[in-house]
C-alpha angles and dihedrals in degrees: 000000000000140000107255095221118117120189090343095309127107114236141159130243135222138185112268096201090235131110130215118191086353092299133113119273120212129198129207114231096221098061103004089233113162117237132190112240092210103053100016091233125140108240102178136017139029096334099042110160096020118124127215120231111255121223118212109245140164138224109225143140123283089240094055092045093052091053090055096039110022093172095049123136119231132200105229118219119220115260107268133177097240124312129294086227097056092104092050093049093049095046119093092198108044108106106180124278098320095048089214101111118181133316090226105102099179086110134016107271097244096049111119120239135180109225132197129193125202117174107311093339126097129186130179131196121208106238092217089058093044092053089057095042096043094200130033124187118200146140126250111192103313095335122100104220136190123198114200124191116224125172132308094016090306115148135188120205124195142175101247096208119111125173092344094309124111110224126212110217124196143171117269131196111296113010098314126127116206141186106201106308094342124097117222127207104215093193099060098021097238135123108239103186141017132037092324096049111145094020122115138209122224113257112228129218106254133169130219109211144148112272093240091057097043093048092047091056094038107034092170095050121141115230129213109201142130091297095054117098 
């Protein structure tokens, strides 16, 4: 999710119909510059090299979102019989238009990861591993990060610094996440009980992607998976 302001002016974006590195290419309607969906960078046109501002977001269920935001607006999709991409999603071997995928074989190409960027550093967590672990604490560049598994492959990612202290979050009995004696709500990013009740952690911009796509755009990425201590 990105701010749709280019060079100080608000614009709208559309789908160009092109792919770059097997990923969708957008265009802005004010200058017709082409932008990569994956890294928000302009790859052709007037604003080549510029980068859109990313907004932290989350992938969650409609039910969970309504609880948090009961007055939210939703863009309704037309009623369709399935999705034209069902075959692509279910295939372990389809790697975009080129079919080449990535040369990085640390994970199967169609495995889903949740990636975080901090400065020049990039780190991805395999979602299959995160679902088993529940909570993973790490550092990306200079940023202490926590990945927290929710439901239906949903993940929340936060900066785990608060008042100059780096917190260590962990799973607790039931479905709770805690930092010391404080209980943390990973959906809305707030502590709900304990000494930190009412305080919040900063949600980080993170991207859920197929491993082949993430590793193509970030060839030096670190990877947290079952083989990582």
